[in-house]
C-alpha positions, -999 to +999 in steps of 0.1 A: +239+028-041+207+014-055+189+034-083+152+027-089+122+046-102+115+058-066+151+069-057+159+091-087+192+092-105+213+096-074+200+064-058+201+055-021+228+038+000+224+001+006+232-006+043+219-041+046+212-072+024+185-097+033+191-134+023+160-156+021+149-190+009+146-195-028+110-203-037+098-224-066+070-202-079+040-214-100+020-182-101+025-146-092-004-125-079-009-089-066-028-080-034-031-046-016-051-027+009-052+011+003-074+041+007-099+051-021-100+089-017-129+092-042-151+068-022-137+078+012-133+041+021-105+015+023-102-008-006-087-042-016-069-043-049-062-077-064-048-089-097-036-121-113-008-101-129+016-099-099+054-094-099+052-063-121+045-026-115+007-024-108+008+011-124+017-005-157-011-031-154-036-004-145-026+016-176-025-013-201-053-035-187-074-018-160-099-046-162-072-069-148-074-053-114-103-060-090-112-030-068-132-042-038-144-016-013-143-025+024-179-015+034-199-020+065-233-007+077-215+019+098-192+030+069-223+039+049-227+069+072-200+085+051-225+088+022-246+110+046-217+132+055-213+118+090-179+114+106-168+078+110-137+066+128-118+044+104-110+018+130-147+013+136-153-004+103-163-040+106-138-053+080-140-073+049-172-093+045-173-129+035-188-121+002-160-096-006-134-122+004-149-146-020-149-121-048-112-113-042-101-149-041-123-156-072-106-128-091-072-143-081-083-177-094-078-193-060-099-222-047-100-247-018-072-244+007-054-216-012-086-195-012-090-200+026-053-190+032-058-159+011-090-149+029-072-152+063-043-132+049-067-104+039-083-104+073-049-102+090-038-075+067-069-055+074-063-057+111-027-045+106-039-017+082-063-003+109-041-009+139-010+008+124-029+037+107-015+025+073-022+042+040-010+012+020-002-025+025+010-040-008+020-076-013+037-080-047+042-107-055+018-129-036+027-163-050+014-198-053+043-221-050+048-253-069+040-273-038+007-253-034+015-229-007+004-192-006+033-169+003+040-132+004+074-130-013+076-092-011+056-065+006+057-028+015+037-005+038+031+032+037+022+047+071+003+079+077+029+104+091+001+123+109-006+092+130+029+083+140+025+100+174+003+070+182+030+045+171+063+052+188+076+017+180+070+024+143+084+059+144+117+044+158+121+024+126+127+055+105+160+053+086+171+088+077+199+075+055+172+064+031+157+099+027+166+126+003+188+152+021+166+182+012+134+164+021+149+153+054+160+188+062+126+202+053+108+176+075+129+186+105+117+222+103+081+212+095+079+218+058+064+193+034+089+192+005+088+171-027+119+174-049+113+178-087+134+185-117+144+221-125+156+251-106+124+269-096+110+263-061+074+266-049+066+272-012+029+273-003+006+262+025-014+235+008-010+207-018-039+219-040-025+254-041+010+240-049-004+220-078-023+250-091+007+273-088+030+248-106 
């Protein structure tokens, strides 16, 4: 059983091990696409401090993380309160790509590779209804290649009805037994420490009640 910050003290069973090529790494970077709920827009996050928990970087050195909104003329309708389908956004502009690669300290062929990676990640983000695509670390190798050594995605559960092929990838052995049971009967359950439970009909009310 593997115990991490995400699993809690009980850990989760390890059912498979992936063996991969060992890479000679010169630099470790961080790159992610996520949703900025305050701006109501997707956002690129980038940092030269890859290979560590981005939460620690954000707490200790928030200036070390570039936050680049993915804007387009149509997405500006959000500011006027108009509904915009997320998939209609034009994507990351050339100027935004240059700011991201500049923040990562990439030039020449490495910058071009990173910009294409971001374009591809954006297409994946939209087409899969993702809430997060995180590459950590994104590395520059000693022979000057740009590689994603590790990555994770978070999908929007509410959109899985559109993605049967992704829904089939669900591995229930990797879920907490109580959270799994709750999901089967339509309850959103988050396990916490203690012995008191809270059952309400909205996340805001749950937080206020706690």
